N, C-alpha and C positions, 0 to 999 in steps of 0.2 A: 542676471547671473545668480545662480544659487550658491550662496556663500558657504552653506553647510557642505554641499558637494565639493566645492573648491577646497575647503579645509581637509576633507577626507582624502581627496586625490593628492593634495600636497603632502600629507603625512604618508600616504602610500608610496609616493615617489621617493621620499627621504628614506623610508624603510627599505625599498628596493635598492637604493643607492648604498646604504650601509651594509646590506647583505652581500653585495658584490665587492669582495675584498680587493680584487685587482683595481676596480674603479676607485675605491677609497684611497688605496695606496698611491695610485698615479695622479689623482686629481687633488688630494688634500695633503697626504703625508709627505710626498716628494716635494711639492712646492713649499711646505712648511720647513723642510730641512734645507732648502736651497740657500737661504740667507746665511745661516751659520756655517754651512759648508763653504760658501763663497768667501765669507769674512775670514774664517780660519785658514782656508786654502790660500787666499791672497796674502795673508800675513806670513804664512809658512814659506810660500814661494818667494816673496819679497825678501825675507830674512835670509833665506838660503842663497839667493842671487847676490845679496850684498856681501855675505861672507865669502862666497866664491870669488867675487871680483876683488875683495880686499886682500885675499890670500894669493891672488894670481900675480906672478912675475911676468911682466910684459916684455917679450923679446922683440927687438927691433934692430934695423940696420940703417946706417947713414951713408949715403952715396953722394957723389958729385963734387964740384970744385969748392963748395963752401962747407964741406963736411966737418973740417976742423973747427970752424967758427961755430957751427951748430952744436958740436960736442961740448965746446966750452960753455955755451949758453945753458945747455941742459945740466952740466956739472955744477955750475954756479947757482942754479935756481932750484935744484932738487933738495928740498929741506924738510920733506915730510909733511908739509902743510896741505898738499893736495890729497884729498881722500881717495882711497882705493887705487893707488898708483905706485907700483914698484917697478920702475923701468930697468932693463938690463940690455945693454948693447951687445950684439953678437956679430958675426961675420958670415957672409954668404956670397958665393960667386954669382949667383943669379937671384937677386932679391924677389923678383916677380914669381919665379917658380917656387921659391921657399915659402912665400906667402900663400900661394895656391895649395901647397902641400901641408900647410899648417905648422911649418917649422918655426916661423916667426909670426907675430901678431900684426905687424905693420912695418913699413919702411919709410924713411925720410929721404926724399930725392931733392937735391939742391942743384941750382943752376944760376946763371947770371943773365939778366936781360941785356942783350947786346945794344939796345937803343940807348939806355941810360945807365948801364952798368950796375943796376940795382939787384941785389941777391934775391932769388926766388926760392921759397921752401914749399915743397909739396909733400903732404902726408898721404901715402897710399895704403888703403886698408880694404878689408872685405866687409861690405855692409850687411851681408847675410849671416855674419858671425858676430854674436853678442860680444865676445871678448875682444875681437879685433876692433869693432866699432867703439867700444868703451875705451880701449887703450888709445886709439887715435884721438878721441875727444879729450882725454886727460893730457896727452902730449900737446894738443893744440892749446889748451889752457896754460900749460907750462910755458910754451914758446911765446904766447901773447903776454904773459906776465914778464918774461925775460925782455921782450921788446919794450914794454912799459918801463921797466927798471932801467934799461939802457938809455931810454929817452930822458928819464929823470936825471941820470948822471950827466948826460951831455948838457942839459939845461943848467944844472948847477955849476958845471965847469965854465959855462959861458956867462956866469954872473947873474942867473935868474934869481930874483929877490926872495922867492918862496917856493916851496914844493908845489908841483902842479896840482896836487889834490887839494891844496889850500886856496886855489884860485877859483872863484865863482863856484863854491860847492853847492851841489844839488842834493837835497834830502827829501825824498818822497814821503808823504804822510797821508795815510788813508783815514777818512773820517767815519768809515763804516766799522761797525763793531765786528768782533770775531764771529759772533753768532750770525750776523747778516752775511758775512763772507761764506761761512759754512752753509748757511741756508741757500745761498745762490748756487753753490757747487752741488749740493745734494738735490736741490729742486729741479735742476736741469734734467736729471735722469730718473727721478722717483716715479713719475707717471709712466715713463717707458717701461721700467721694471714691473710696475703693477699691471700694466696692460699686457706685457708678456706673460706674466703668471696667470692673469685672468683668462687669457686666451688658451694657454696650454692646459691649465687645470680644468677650466670649464669645457674645453673641447672633449675631454674624455667622457664627461657626463653627458654632454649634448649628443655625441655620436652614439652612445649606448641607449639614450633615452628615446630616440626616434629611429635612426638607421639600424641600430641593433635590434630594436623591437620589430622592425620590418622583417629582418632576417629570421627572427625567432617565431614570427607570426602572432605575437602577443598584442600588437597594436590594433589589429582588426578586431580582436576579442574585446579590447577596451572600448572601441567605438560602438560596439553592439550593446553596451550597457545604457542605463538611463541617463548617464552623465552627458551633458552637452559638450559640443566641441570647444566652446569658449572656455568652459571650466577645465577641460583636458589640457588645452594649450596653455592657459594661464598657470595651471599647476606645474607643468613642465618648465615653463619660463621661471617661475618662482624657485624651483629646485636648482636650476642652473645659476640663477642670480644669487641664491644663498651660498652656493659654492664659491662664486666670485667674491662675494662680500667676506666670507670666512677666510679666503686666501689673503685678501687685503688686510684684514684685522690681524691675522697671524704674522704677516710680514711686518706690520707696524709694531706689533708686540715684540717681535724678534729685534727689530731695529732699536726700540727703546731700551730693551733689556741690555743689549750689547753696548749701547752708548752710555746708558745711565750707570751701569755697574762696572764699566771699563773692563769688560771681559777680554777685550783685545786692545793692543797698543794703538792709540789714535794718533794721527798726525799732529804736529805742533800747531797750536792755535785752533784746533777743532773744537767747536762749541755749537750747540744747538739749543734753541729756546722754543718750546711749544706750549704756550698757555692754553687754557681750556677753550678759549674762543677759537684759536687756530685749529685745534683738534676737531672741534665741531664744524668749522668751515671745510676741513679736509673730508670729513665724513659726508657733508652735504654735497660735495662734488663727486666723491667716489661711488655713492649709491646709484645715481642715474647712469654713471659710466658702466658700472657692473651690469645694470639692467639692459643697457644698449648692447653690450658685448654678448650677453646671454641671448638676446633676441637674434643677433646675427648668427650665432652658433646654432641656434634652433632652426633658423631658416636653412642654413648650410646642411644640417643633418636631415631636415625634411626633404630637401631637394635631391639628396643622394639616395640612390636605390639600395646601396649596401654600405656596411661599415667601412669596407676598404675604399669605396668610392668617396665617402665622406672624408677620409684621411687624405685622399688626393686633393680635394678642394681646399682643405684647411690651410696648407702652407701659403698659397698666394693671398688668401684672405688675411692670414696672420701678418704677413709682410705689409700688406696694404694698411692694416690697422696701426702698425708701428710708425708709418710715415708721419701722420699728423701729431703723434705723441712726441716727436722730436722737435716740435715748434719751440719749446723752451730753450733748446740749445742755441737757437739763432739769437744773436744780440740785437738789442734795439726794439724788440717786440714786447708790447705791454698789453695787458688785458683790456685797457681802455682804448680799444681800437676795433677794427673789423674782425680781428681774430676771435673776438668773443662770440661771433656767430658761426664759427667753424667747429663742429663737434670734435671732441678729443683734443684737438689743438688748443681750444680755449681752456680746458682743464689743465693741460700741461703748463701753460703760461700762468694761470691763476695759482697753481700749486707752488710754482717757483716764487711768486710774490708773497704768498703766505709764509713760506719757510724763511724768506728774507726779513720777515717782520713788518712788511709793508702791504698788508691786504687791502685791496680796493673793494670794500664791502658791497657797494651797489653793483659792480661788475661781477662779483662772485654770485650775486642773486641772478644776474642776467645769464651768466654761464650755467648756473643750475637750471634756469628756465629752458635754455636752448637744449641742454642735455636731456632734461625731462621730456620735452616735446619730441626730441629725436628718439628717445627710448620708447615713448608711447607709440609713435608712428611705426617703429620697427616691430613692436609687439603686435600691433594691429595687422601689419603686413604679414607677419609670420602666422597669425591666426587665419587670415584669408587664404594663405597657402595651404594650410591644413584642412581647409574645406574642400579642396580639389581632390577628386577621387584618384586622378592619375598621380598625385603626389603621395597620398596616404597608402594606396594599394596599387602601385604601378604595374602595368602589365609586363610580364617577363618576355612576351613574344610580340612586341610592337612591330608593326610593319616596317618601320624605318630600320629597326635593329636587324630584322631578317633580310631586308633587301639591300641595305646600305645605300650608297650613292648620295646625291644631293640632299635628300630628306634627312638622312642621319647626320650629314655634315652640318646642316643648319641647327640641329639640336646640340651639337658638340663644339661648334666653332669657338664659343666663349671659353670653353675648357682649354682648348689649344692655346688661346692667347693668354689665359691666366698662367699656364705652364711656361710660355715664352717669357712673360714678365718676371716670373720667379727665377728663371734661368739667368736673365740679364741682371737682376738684382743681386742674386746670391752667387751663382756659379762663376760668372766672369770676373766678379770683383775679388774672388778668393783664389784665383789661379794665377801664380806669378807670371807665367808665360803670356798672359793676356793683359798685363799691367801697362804696356806701352800704348801710345796713341794709335799706331797703325794696327797692332794686333787686336786691340779692343774694338776698333771700328770694323775691321774685317770680320771679327767673330759676330758682333751684333748684327751687322747689315747682311753679310753674305750667308752666314750659318743660321742665325736665328730668324731674321725677317724673310729673306728670299728662300733659304733652304727649307725652313719649316712650311712656308706657303706652298712650295712645289711639292713637298711631301704630302700635305693635305690634299692637293689636287690628285696625286697619284693614289693615295690610300682610298679616297672616296670616289674615284673614277669620275672626276668632274671634267666638264668641257672647258679646256684651258681658255678658249676664246671668250666664253661666257663668264667664267670665274674671274678673269683678269680684265674684263671689259676692253678687249682689244679691238676697238672699232675706230674707223676714221671719222674725222669731223670736217666741217666746212672751214674754208680759209678765214672767215670772220671770227671763228672761235680762237684761232691762233693769234690773230690780231688782239682780241680781247685779253688773252692770256699774257701777251707781252705788256699790255697796258697795266694789267693787274699786278705785275711783279714788283715794281718800285712802290706803287701805292699800297699794296698789301703789306709789304715789309714795314713801311712807315706806320701803318695802322697797328701792326703787331707790336711795334715799339711803343706806340701810344698806350696800348693795353698794358704793357709792362710798366710804364710810368704810373698808370692809374693803380695797378696792383701794388706798386712799390710805395704809394702814399699810405696805404692801409697796412700792408705787410712789408715793411722795408727790408730790402736785402743790403747788408753792409757793403760799402764800396770796397773794403778790403777783401771781402769774400768774393766779389765779382772779379777783382784783379787777380786773386789767387786762382780762381777757376780758369780764367783765361791763360794765366801763366803756366799752370800745371797741365792743362788739357792740350794745348797746342805747342808743339816743339818750335823753338825759335829758328832752328837751322833748316826747316823744311822748305824745299823749293816751291815757288808759287804754283806751278802746274800741279804738283802733288797735293798741295793744300786745297786747291779747287776740286781736285778729284775726290779726295777723302771727305771733304765737308759739303760738297755740292752735288757732284755727279752720282757718287755711290749711294748716299742716303736717299736721293730723289728716286732712283730706280728701285732699290730694295724696299724702302719703306712704303712706297706707293703700291708695289706688288702685294705687300702684306696687308696694309690698312685699306686703301681704296680699291684693292683687288679682292682677296679672299674674304677679309672681314666684312666689307661692304656687301659682297655677294651672299655671305651667310646670314646677314641681318636684314637684307632688303625686304623680305616678305613678312618679317615680324614687326616692323616699325613703319610709321609714316615718314615722308621725306624729311620734315623738320626734325622729328625725333631721331631719325637715322643720322642726320648730319651732326646733331648734338652728341649722340652716343659714340659714334666713331671718333669724333673730335676729342671727346673726353678721354677715351681709351688711348688715343694717340698721345695726348698730353701726359697721361700717367706713366707712359713708357719713358718719358724724359724725367727721370726720378728726382733730379735736383729741384728743391722746393720752389725757388724763385722762377724756374723755367716752365712749370706745369701749366699755369694759366695762359701765358702768351703762346706756348706751343699748342695747347688745346684750341685756342682761338684760330691759329693757322690751320689746325686739323679740321675744324668745322668748315673753314673756307674751302679747303681742298676737297672735302667730302661733298660739299654743295656743288662744286664744279663737276665732280664725277657724276653726281646724280643728275644734274641738268644736261650735261653733254652725253652721258651714257658711255664715256670713254675714259680710260686711265691716262691717255697721252697728254691732255692739257694740264692735268694735275702734276705730272712728272715735270713738265716745262716750268710751271709756276713754282714748284718745290725747288727745283734746281736753281732757277733764277733768284728766288728769295734767299737761299743760302749763299749763292755766289755774290749777291748784292751785299749781304752782311760781311763777307770776307773782304770785299773791295772797300766797303765803307770803313772797316777797321784799319785796313792797310793804308788808305788815303787820308785818314784822320778826320773823316766826315762825322761831326758830332750831331747825331740825331736828337740827343737830349736837349740841345740848344734851340730846337725848333719851337715855334709858338703853337698854341693850341689851334689857332686859325690855319696854320700849315697842315696840321693833322686833319682838320675838317676838309681842307681842299683835297687831301689825299683820299679821304673817305668818299668824296664826290666822284673823283676819278675812278676809284675802285667800283663804286656803284654803277658807273657807266659800263665798265667791263662786264660786270655781272648781268646788266641789262642786255648787252649784246648776246651773251651766252643764253640768257633766258629766251630771247627772241628766236634763237636758232635751235632750241632744245628739241623740237619735234623731229626735224629732219636729221639732227645729229644723233640723238639717242635711240631713235626708232620707237619712241614712246608717244602715245597720243597726247 
């Protein structure tokens, strides 16, 4: 590499960047202003909300046979000690309608349990209204305090020797300093924020530096000079990396200025300690992170034919980069574990430990090494991409573009699935109508997986029988699929246990996921339909149907199974589900490749999910199995795969 040429090209790229005012504003100025805007805006909105809630008079109605008693409790315990709470009882003929129309903020409905004659008090409010929700919470606090005071009076009247608060008092005491607590809170999200800003700021430069030059026709001119492609690619990567590093430094400076000089009101106990060693460690981690992100953005821009197409690719790549950056949010994960080998996630965890004042120096060097290797590999990959003529100067009249059909579909299938992933990640989670269990599953399975797959078949005029592998198989394959169902599920659970030993998923998180995801009152038949039948059909159509068809000619069978399985796992966004689901995706893809049919995979998928529902309902504890049991399951599963392998020629129609 000619270092003089590289320096000249690097200076040229920076000058071109500085001349483009729009690029400078969007990539550097706007990210630099984000931190103060967020801090000041957050303080303003918080103060305004607190003032509004403190000045609000909460109107409510009390109904039912115990209304008089509840009124007495409220009257005796409203003494002004509850913050932001000024209650005012009113009257309403129909409290529910008055609440709906906003005439009252909540109402208290009293009744008496006929079984034991115990009074029941229910506070009804509108959870989508901030004032109604806040008022109901304050009233709940007041009534709980009234219940506690009444219990104290009854105990004292019965001759209890001391106040209940004096019996076995519990006083929690944290041995962590205020700086460690603050570092833990800030460290969870610092890497996420920086990754967001590096992606958004660097993308403006990256899109203009390759995709934009393709449209302007200046890239071909640059390639005709005496400069080598290695120097050209390296100079562009250094320019994008410089922008990412500059953004990180600006945000760090913003943070230190606002915290050090107390330009905003900080929460009580907020303290941060950053000695010189910690600052150097943070820079050591963020430098290769910026280089890796720059290389990804450069490849994205190089792959796109136009600036607009690069913008289309950016969003799913951006979301995918944020997922590992959230590793520090998960409790129980330390850098001295296998997480140190996962790019971006290792930086997230190490940054949290540094800000907590407990840096693990050897693992910081390991993390730096992993990120450095990742960055170098990505930079070499982007350099190889820019040696391809179809990437640098793509033909605008490719045969596939003109003719359409299966050829064009194979070139664009990954774009479709990237868009589907972005829709599931962003759109469904932000639409209130899709927040329920049934609505979210119907949207994901029917609209995204099945609907988008059928739309691809129609748009690209694919043969539906070929695209979905609608072929019959021998009876022996069905027998092997039935054998593989319980064995495959046990193996998948074993993979989850192995992953959990290096990246532990807190038990509380697993219980909360199960509790929030599955309604308790759902009938068994409906549960099996939504969790077994519907996903098996729709997801197999999408992944082992059109995705497998689109990638079949690009990859070898083993690579094909791994690629489709990994993409399948990434669609199950929850971090602790990705690896076990990807493992099952590899199995299902291997079955589809060996049999040449989608039907055995549908049966295995359906049986696997149904087995999981049955095991949870019957209390079958798979985590209590011994590793020898998992080994036996692996042997049974291998037998099923061997049967399918033996019948592959006649089943798939492949030699």
